[in-house]
C-alpha positions in Angstrom: 31.0 -30.9 -16.2 30.0 -27.6 -17.6 32.7 -25.0 -17.8 32.0 -21.7 -16.0 30.9 -18.8 -18.2 33.6 -16.5 -19.2 33.2 -12.8 -18.5 32.4 -12.3 -22.2 29.5 -14.8 -22.2 28.2 -14.4 -18.7 24.8 -12.7 -18.5 24.9 -9.0 -17.6 23.2 -8.3 -14.3 20.8 -5.3 -14.2 22.2 -2.0 -13.1 20.6 -1.0 -9.8 19.5 2.4 -8.8 18.5 2.9 -5.2 16.4 5.6 -3.4 17.3 6.1 0.2 15.7 8.6 2.6 16.9 10.6 5.6 13.6 9.8 7.3 10.3 8.1 6.7 8.0 10.2 4.6 10.9 11.8 2.7 9.5 10.8 -0.6 11.2 7.5 -1.4 8.1 5.6 -2.6 6.9 8.1 -5.2 10.4 8.9 -6.4 11.0 5.1 -6.9 7.8 4.9 -8.8 8.7 7.9 -11.0 12.2 6.3 -11.7 10.5 3.1 -12.7 8.4 4.8 -15.4 11.4 7.0 -16.5 13.6 4.0 -17.3 10.7 2.0 -18.7 10.1 4.9 -21.2 13.6 4.4 -22.4 12.7 1.0 -23.6 14.4 -0.8 -20.8 13.1 -3.8 -18.9 12.6 -2.5 -15.4 11.6 -4.0 -12.0 11.1 -2.4 -8.6 12.5 -4.0 -5.4 12.1 -3.4 -1.7 13.6 -6.1 0.5 11.3 -5.5 3.4 8.2 -3.4 3.6 6.0 -2.7 6.7 2.5 -1.9 5.7 -1.0 -3.1 5.9 -1.6 -1.9 2.3 -1.0 -5.1 0.2 -1.9 -6.4 -3.2 -2.3 -9.9 -4.6 0.4 -10.9 -7.1 2.0 -13.9 -8.7 4.4 -16.0 -6.7 6.7 -19.1 -7.3 5.1 -21.7 -9.4 2.1 -19.5 -10.2 0.8 -19.5 -6.6 -0.7 -16.1 -5.5 0.8 -14.1 -2.7 1.0 -10.7 -1.2 3.4 -7.7 -1.6 3.2 -4.1 -0.4 1.0 -1.9 -2.5 3.9 0.5 -3.2 5.8 -2.2 -5.0 2.7 -3.2 -6.8 2.2 0.3 -8.2 5.9 0.6 -8.9 5.7 -2.5 -11.0 2.8 -1.1 -13.0 4.9 2.1 -13.5 7.8 0.0 -14.7 5.3 -1.8 -17.2 6.2 -5.0 -15.4 3.9 -7.8 -14.0 3.9 -7.4 -10.2 5.3 -10.5 -8.4 6.5 -11.5 -5.0 10.3 -11.1 -5.7 9.7 -7.3 -5.9 8.9 -7.3 -2.1 10.0 -10.6 -0.7 9.4 -9.7 2.9 6.2 -7.9 4.0 5.4 -7.1 7.6 1.7 -6.4 8.4 1.3 -4.9 11.8 -1.4 -6.5 13.9 -0.6 -4.7 17.1 2.1 -2.2 18.4 4.5 -5.1 19.1 3.4 -7.8 16.7 3.3 -8.2 12.9 2.3 -10.9 10.6 5.3 -11.9 8.5 4.8 -12.6 4.8 7.8 -14.2 3.0 7.8 -14.5 -0.8 4.0 -13.9 -0.7 3.1 -16.4 2.0 2.3 -16.0 5.7 5.0 -17.6 7.9 3.9 -18.2 11.5 7.5 -19.3 12.4 8.9 -16.0 11.2 6.0 -14.1 12.9 7.0 -15.6 16.2 10.8 -15.0 15.8 12.6 -12.0 17.3 13.2 -9.4 14.6 17.0 -9.4 14.8 17.2 -13.2 14.4 14.6 -13.0 11.7 16.7 -10.5 9.7 19.7 -12.9 9.7 17.5 -15.8 8.9 15.7 -14.3 5.8 18.6 -12.3 4.3 19.7 -15.1 1.9 16.2 -15.3 0.5 15.9 -11.6 0.1 19.3 -11.4 -1.7 18.3 -14.3 -4.0 15.1 -12.5 -5.0 17.1 -9.4 -5.9 19.7 -11.5 -7.8 16.9 -13.2 -9.8 15.3 -9.8 -10.7 18.7 -8.5 -11.8 19.2 -11.5 -14.1 15.8 -11.0 -15.7 15.9 -7.2 -16.2 18.0 -4.3 -17.5 17.4 -2.0 -14.5 16.2 -2.6 -10.9 15.0 0.4 -9.0 15.4 -0.3 -5.3 13.6 1.5 -2.5 15.0 1.7 1.0 13.1 2.1 4.3 13.2 4.8 6.9 16.8 6.0 7.3 19.9 4.0 6.3 21.9 5.5 9.2 20.0 4.4 12.3 23.0 3.2 14.3 20.9 1.0 16.6 19.5 -0.9 13.6 22.5 -0.8 11.2 24.0 -4.1 12.1 20.7 -5.9 11.5 19.8 -3.9 8.3 18.3 -5.9 5.5 16.6 -3.2 3.5 19.0 -0.3 3.1 22.8 -0.4 2.9 23.2 -4.2 3.0 21.0 -4.3 -0.1 23.0 -1.4 -1.6 26.3 -3.1 -1.1 25.0 -6.4 -2.4 23.8 -4.8 -5.6 26.5 -2.2 -5.8 23.6 0.2 -6.3 24.0 3.8 -7.3 22.0 5.6 -4.6 20.1 8.8 -4.3 19.5 10.2 -0.8 16.3 12.2 -0.6 15.2 14.5 2.2 12.0 16.3 3.0 13.0 20.0 3.1 9.6 21.1 4.2 10.3 19.7 7.6 13.3 21.8 8.1 16.8 20.7 8.8 17.3 19.2 5.4 21.0 19.9 5.0 21.7 18.6 8.5 19.7 15.5 7.8 21.7 14.9 4.6 25.1 15.5 6.1 24.3 13.6 9.3 23.1 10.6 7.4 26.2 10.6 5.1 28.5 11.1 8.1 27.1 8.1 10.1 27.6 5.7 7.2 30.9 3.8 6.9 33.2 4.8 4.0 32.3 1.9 1.7 28.6 2.8 2.0 29.1 6.5 1.6 30.8 5.7 -1.8 27.5 4.4 -3.1 25.7 7.7 -2.7 25.7 9.5 -6.1 23.4 12.5 -5.4 21.3 14.3 -2.9 17.7 15.2 -3.6 15.7 18.0 -1.9 12.0 17.1 -1.9 8.9 19.2 -1.1 10.6 22.6 -1.6 8.4 25.7 -1.4 9.7 29.0 -2.9 12.7 30.1 -5.0 15.3 27.5 -5.3 18.0 30.2 -5.8 17.6 31.0 -2.1 19.1 27.7 -1.2 22.6 28.9 -2.2 25.3 28.5 -1.0 24.1 25.4 1.0 24.2 22.8 -1.8 27.7 23.8 -2.7 28.8 23.8 0.9 27.3 20.3 1.3 29.2 19.1 -1.7 32.4 20.6 -0.4 31.9 18.6 2.8 30.9 15.3 1.3 31.9 15.3 -2.4 28.3 14.6 -3.3 26.2 17.0 -5.5 22.6 18.0 -5.0 21.1 16.7 -8.2 17.5 17.8 -7.9 15.3 20.2 -6.0 11.7 19.0 -6.3 9.0 21.6 -5.7 6.2 20.7 -3.3 3.6 18.5 -5.2 0.7 17.5 -2.9 -1.7 16.1 -5.5 0.3 13.9 -7.8 -2.4 11.2 -7.7 -0.3 8.3 -6.4 -1.6 6.6 -3.2 0.5 7.1 -0.1 2.4 4.0 0.9 1.6 3.8 4.5 -1.4 4.6 6.7 -1.3 8.3 5.9 -4.7 10.0 6.1 -4.3 12.8 3.6 -7.4 15.0 3.2 -6.0 17.0 0.3 -7.6 16.2 -3.0 -8.2 17.2 -6.6 -11.9 17.3 -6.0 -13.7 20.4 -7.2 -17.1 22.0 -7.4 -20.0 21.9 -5.0 -20.0 19.0 -2.6 -22.8 16.7 -3.5 -21.8 13.6 -1.4 -19.9 13.3 1.8 -18.2 9.9 2.3 -16.9 9.0 5.8 -14.3 6.2 6.0 -13.8 4.8 9.5 -10.1 5.2 10.3 -9.4 2.4 12.8 -5.9 1.9 14.1 -5.2 -1.1 12.0 -6.9 -0.1 8.8 -5.7 -2.0 5.7 -5.6 -1.1 2.0 -6.7 2.5 2.5 -5.0 3.2 -0.8 -8.1 1.8 -2.6 -10.0 5.0 -1.7 -7.6 7.2 -3.6 -10.1 7.6 -6.5 -12.7 9.0 -4.1 -10.3 11.7 -2.9 -10.2 13.1 -6.4 -13.8 12.7 -7.4 -15.6 15.9 -8.4 -18.3 16.8 -5.8 -17.1 14.3 -3.2 -15.9 15.2 0.3 -13.9 12.3 1.8 -13.7 12.3 5.6 -11.5 10.0 7.8 -13.7 9.3 10.7 -12.5 8.7 14.2 -15.4 9.9 16.3 -19.2 10.0 16.0 -19.0 13.7 15.2 -17.1 12.8 12.0 -20.2 11.0 10.7 -22.3 14.1 11.0 -23.7 14.9 7.5 -22.2 11.8 5.9 -24.1 10.3 3.0 -22.1 7.1 3.0 -20.3 5.4 5.8 -17.5 3.0 4.8 -16.0 0.4 7.1 -12.7 -0.5 5.3 -10.4 -3.5 5.7 -8.6 -4.2 8.9 -5.5 -6.2 9.8 -7.0 -6.8 13.3 -10.7 -7.0 12.9 -11.8 -7.8 16.4 -9.3 -5.3 17.9 -10.5 -2.5 15.5 -14.1 -3.4 16.3 -13.3 -3.0 20.0 -11.7 0.4 19.3 -14.8 1.4 17.2 -17.0 0.6 20.2 -14.8 2.5 22.6 -15.2 5.6 20.4 -19.0 5.3 20.3 -18.8 4.8 16.6 -20.9 1.5 16.8 -24.0 3.4 17.9 -23.4 6.2 15.4 -23.0 3.7 12.5 -26.1 1.8 13.6 -28.1 5.1 13.9 -27.0 6.1 10.4 -28.1 2.7 9.0 -31.3 2.8 11.0 -32.2 6.1 9.3 -31.7 4.5 5.8 -28.2 5.9 5.4 -25.8 4.0 3.1 -23.2 1.7 4.7 -20.5 -0.2 2.9 -18.2 -2.7 4.5 -15.1 -4.0 2.7 -13.4 -7.2 3.9 -12.8 -6.6 7.6 -15.6 -4.0 7.4 -17.9 -6.7 6.0 -17.0 -9.0 8.9 -17.8 -6.2 11.5 -21.2 -5.6 9.9 -22.3 -9.2 10.7 -23.7 -10.7 13.9 -20.5 -12.3 15.3 -16.8 -12.9 14.8 -15.7 -16.4 15.7 -11.9 -16.9 16.2 -11.2 -20.3 17.6 -7.6 -20.4 16.5 -6.7 -16.9 17.7 -5.8 -15.8 14.2 -6.9 -12.1 14.4 -7.1 -11.5 18.2 -5.3 -14.0 20.4 -6.3 -12.1 23.5 -9.9 -11.1 22.5 -11.5 -14.4 21.5 -15.0 -14.2 19.9 -16.8 -10.9 19.6 -20.3 -9.7 18.7 -20.5 -7.7 15.4 -22.6 -4.7 14.6 -25.6 -6.8 13.7 -26.4 -5.0 10.4 -26.0 -8.1 8.3 -27.4 -11.5 9.2 -24.0 -13.1 8.8 -21.3 -14.7 10.9 -17.6 -14.8 10.3 -15.3 -17.7 11.2 -11.5 -17.0 11.1 -9.5 -19.9 9.6 -5.8 -20.6 9.8 -5.4 -20.5 6.0 -5.6 -17.1 4.3 -7.6 -16.5 1.2 -5.4 -14.7 -1.3 -6.7 -14.4 -4.8 -7.8 -12.1 -7.7 -11.4 -12.1 -8.6 -13.5 -10.8 -11.4 -17.3 -11.0 -11.4 -20.5 -9.2 -12.2 -22.7 -7.8 -9.5 -26.2 -9.2 -9.3 -29.3 -7.2 -8.4 -28.3 -4.6 -5.9 -30.9 -2.5 -4.1 -31.2 0.8 -2.3 -28.5 3.5 -2.6 -26.2 0.9 -4.3 -28.7 0.0 -7.0 -26.6 1.6 -9.8 -24.1 -1.2 -9.3 -26.6 -3.8 -10.5 -25.1 -5.7 -13.4 -21.7 -3.9 -13.3 -18.6 -6.0 -13.9 -16.0 -5.6 -11.2 -12.5 -6.9 -10.6 -10.2 -6.8 -7.6 -8.6 -9.0 -5.0 -9.2 -10.8 -1.7 -6.9 -11.0 1.3 -8.6 -12.4 4.4 -8.6 -15.2 7.0 -12.3 -14.8 7.8 -15.0 -16.8 6.0 -18.4 -15.3 6.1 -21.8 -17.1 5.8 -25.4 -16.6 6.6 -26.4 -16.8 10.3 -28.9 -19.6 10.5 -30.7 -18.5 13.7 -31.1 -14.9 12.3 -32.5 -16.2 9.0 -34.9 -18.5 11.0 -36.0 -15.4 12.9 -37.0 -13.7 9.7 -33.9 -11.7 8.8 -32.7 -11.4 5.2 -29.2 -11.8 3.8 -29.0 -11.3 0.0 -25.9 -12.6 -1.8 -25.3 -10.0 -4.6 -21.9 -11.0 -6.0 -21.0 -14.4 -7.5 -17.6 -15.3 -8.8 -18.1 -18.9 -10.0 -16.3 -20.2 -6.9 -18.7 -19.4 -4.1 -21.5 -17.0 -3.2 -19.7 -15.3 -0.4 -18.2 -12.2 -2.0 -21.0 -9.7 -1.2 -24.1 -9.5 0.9 -26.9 -7.0 1.3 -29.6 -6.5 4.0 -33.3 -6.5 3.3 -33.6 -2.7 3.1 -30.7 -2.5 0.7 -28.8 0.3 2.4 -26.2 -2.0 3.9 -23.7 -3.7 1.6 -20.7 -5.8 2.6 -18.2 -7.3 0.2 -14.8 -9.1 0.4 -13.6 -7.5 -2.9 -10.9 -4.9 -2.5 -10.4 -2.4 -5.2 -14.1 -1.6 -5.9 -13.4 2.1 -6.5 -10.5 1.3 -8.8 -13.0 0.0 -11.4 -13.9 2.6 -14.0 -17.3 1.0 -14.5 -18.1 1.3 -10.8 -17.1 5.0 -10.8 -19.3 5.7 -13.8 -22.2 3.9 -12.3 -22.0 5.6 -8.9 -20.7 9.1 -9.9 -21.2 9.4 -13.6 -17.6 10.3 -14.2 -14.1 9.0 -14.3 -10.8 10.0 -12.7 -7.2 10.2 -14.1 -5.8 6.8 -14.9 -2.8 5.5 -13.0 -0.9 5.2 -16.3 -1.3 9.0 -16.8 -0.1 9.6 -13.2 3.0 7.5 -13.8 3.8 9.5 -17.0 3.3 12.8 -15.1 5.7 11.6 -12.4 8.4 10.7 -15.0 7.9 14.1 -16.7 8.4 15.8 -13.3 11.8 14.1 -12.9 12.8 15.2 -16.4 12.0 18.8 -15.5 13.7 19.0 -12.1 16.7 16.7 -12.2 20.0 18.0 -13.4 20.5 17.0 -17.1 22.1 13.6 -17.6 22.0 12.5 -13.9 19.3 9.8 -14.4 21.0 8.3 -17.4 24.4 8.4 -15.7 23.0 6.3 -12.8 22.5 3.3 -15.2 25.5 3.9 -17.5 
């Protein structure tokens, strides 16, 4: 029998720093990302963690035993900022909304139908041991774990079932920062109210307040920070000026039209903004491309003057296609394509471009069944129970039309989809053409093009995150993510009180 480790020989668990918010959108995700890079630059081994994320923005990462799985995009970027390999322990529970009252549940990277069908309160109790174990494992392997909360930690109707905020903070004995969006107004009330609603043992974990998105002279805030400290015993440790264009993709489905783009607009790109759009963060490079105007399109009028129309990924392809038709966007897209306009479909967008969606198992749309596509590609998509989740790297073949510059360009990205797309035999027999243009050594079903060459559909997410693609299509490059991470860390160093960030891990 092995003797238990003495305190002197027991491995030291990582110090945990946690970012809480008074509301959604307070700035938790980007602050967590910045902290990951700050501590990594100190030479520490750093990992991000968010127990539960709700987002249709997801990335493919390594899971147990080398199997590939999904985590929220925010934790993926946080891992890169931490100079760590993204993995499923960093976001062990991911909820991907499929409808207003239904989400697909991804546990440790894998879809769980059992958890998806379980009431959320019961689900929380059921999965907590696995979430805690994931955090403990990360703590054993790292020097610092930077934890992100969700929404508000003080929602009294949710507090008893909390598995992402204070339960995590207590488990890890994390030193917490509470951040608020002062641009919304009521920041000091938000901070005080959140603190006041927490029980004493949870209040004790809050080590500082952060005012985010401040406009104007910080000296004008006095005497409020001191008054708040007198009431709570907690100092305001940073006032962060408004910074719209830091370059980090938004975590959730936020359609932000602000960009770093400059100069005369030479290309207008309209991205269809369906209700269940997924992986919209992959269009971040286009927002900041010189000469490019990016439009989030919800009506036919939004396509007016567009050079490219992009149908992005969707977490509910049939339902989003039905929405698209209800807006009259189907006719507008077909008219654009009929006039030779460039159309690009990515993942769910590729599926919509085909002739039909076949869903015999009710995977995407239990109440919709099969549905006709837009008929712009001679393809049909069959939805399968098993999800394809993988990285891919390949070289585009001969691409025609407005996409011709992509011919021979190496690309890498990731796939996340239930649908399997293939040529439509009857349409091919009737004389239609479907050209495979992307081979990955596994199959030929990664990308297709119509005969005219103006319609291109591909399963590969992350196309515009490839520098070679940006050079081919635009003749330029954008700021790298690594530069963005360093800028975020520098920002913290400028605006946090001296010694605060180091004290959190002391």
